[in-house]
N, C-alpha and C positions, 0 to 999 in steps of 0.2 A: 270659678273660668272657667271659661267655656279652652280653650288648650293656652299652650304655652303664648300663643302669639297670631292665631288662627289662621293658617299659613294655607291657603287656597293655593302649593304647590304643584294639584292634579295640573292644572293649567296654564303653561306657560303667560306668560305675560313681559315680551320684548318690548324693546323701543318707539318700533313704528305698528305699538301697538295698537292702534283707532282713542283708545281710553284714558291711556298713555297719554295721549298727543293732546287731549280733550285737557288732561285735569292737568299736564305738565301746565298746559296756559293759563291756564286760572289756581297754579297755583305758584306762579306770579306774581316778589311782590307782597309777600304773605309771610309769614313761619314756617311756614311748609317747602323745601325743598325740593323747588322744579324737578331734576336730574334724578330725586330717588321719592320723588312724594314719600317723603318722611319729614317726622318730627320731632326734632331736639327737644320740646315739651318734656316725652314720654321720656327719657331719660330720670327726669328728677322725682317720678318715680322710684329708682333705686339709690340718683347719693341723698333721699333721707333716711335713708337706711344703713344709707352709707353713713351719715352723720350721726346717726343714732349708734352705731360700732366702736366709733371712734372714740364717741360719750364712756365708756362704757366701762373701762379702766379709772375711768377716777370718777365716775357717778355709777355704780353696779346696777342700785332699781334702770335708768338705765332701759334696760334688758327687759323692765316687761313694755315700756315701750316698743321697743325693737319685737319684741316677740308678735306684738296687732300686724306687725306690717303684715298683707298678704302677698304671693306675685299678682299681676293684675295683667292679660291681652293689650294690648295698643289698644283696640279700638273703649274696652272699660276705664284707660288711662283717661280718652277722652270722650270718653259720655260724663264722665262724673269730673269734665274741669270745666273749667269758667275759661280755657283761655280762646281769645277771638276766633282765632279759623279751627276751633273744635268740631266744627262741623263736614268739614271740609278735610280738616285731618281724617275724620269715619271711614271717611266714602273714599280718600284717595285711597284708602287700606289697600283696598279691591284692585286695585293698578299698579302695585306697587311692581313692577317690572322682577322679574327671577333672578337676574343674575344680584340682583339688592338685595332683597326678602328673602330667598333662602338664607343667605348666611346672615344677614338679625336674630330669623325667627330662631335660627341656631344657637347664637349668642346672647339672645334671649333666654336661651332658653338656659344655660350654664350660667347666668346672672342668677335668673330664680331657683336655683339647683344649691347653688354655692349659696344662696343668702340660708333657705334652710336649713342647710346643714352649719351654715355656721354657727347660726342659731343656736340650734343642740349643741355644739362643740364649745364656744361660749358660759350658756347654764350648766354644764359636766365643771365644768373647768371655777365658774361659780361655789359650784357646789360640794367642792374638793376644797377648795379653801386656797387655794395656790394660784395666790394671785397674781404668782408673777409671767406664771402658763398664761391667765388668762388674757394676762396684757400683752402679752410674746403674739399670741391667738386673735387678737382682738385686731389687730396694729397690721400683720401678717395678712389680711384679710382684709380686714377695710382698705389694702393696694391688693389686693387679688382683684375685690370686686372695680373699684377703682380703674384698672387694668384693665377690664370686663368695659366697663363702662367708656371709656373711653376707642376697643372694637368701632362697639354701637354706631357710638357717637363718628370715628371712621369711615363707616359704610354710609350713615343719613349721609354723610355730604359731596358721597361718590364713591368710596371707599370698596372695591368688588369681594372684596375677600371679607373671611373673618381672619377663626384662631382654626390651624390645625390638628386633629387630636391630638398631635404631639406635644403640638407647641400650649395644646391646652392642660397633657397633665404636667410637662413641665410647670407653666402659673403654679400652679394646684401642685403642685411638689409631690406627682403620683408618676413618677417618669420611672 
């Protein structure tokens, strides 16, 4: 993965940027939100690993499948996708307005970091033989990941805010 979500945040893109306006029109009637130029299909990448994490307490061998998960940038996801609007999703990502892109990228960074640390934690729990702790951690982490996916989904649908660091700390129990 090139970076967490390939944010070109040095270049501010506003809602009156000509590139944004052109892509806004092209995104209408597609799976890409015309307001944000983002598509919820990207979140399937995270939903897959959340589903695997939820299965681990009852099927510990699913950890091996979950460990195969790797972070993918937004563009990489669509390059590997067969979704109908994949080319437009890739092109539009460079024109996502900064008010959506910055919180989106921050949320994706948090998701990626949490998945990676969660897999290591659940593996330690399994190795220790403490099934109750593993079940508790897998459940808690799955919920935390789902909350972050919900935040990312909100941004994709037009929310201009992600979570503040203090909210992330509360979500992750590190406050």
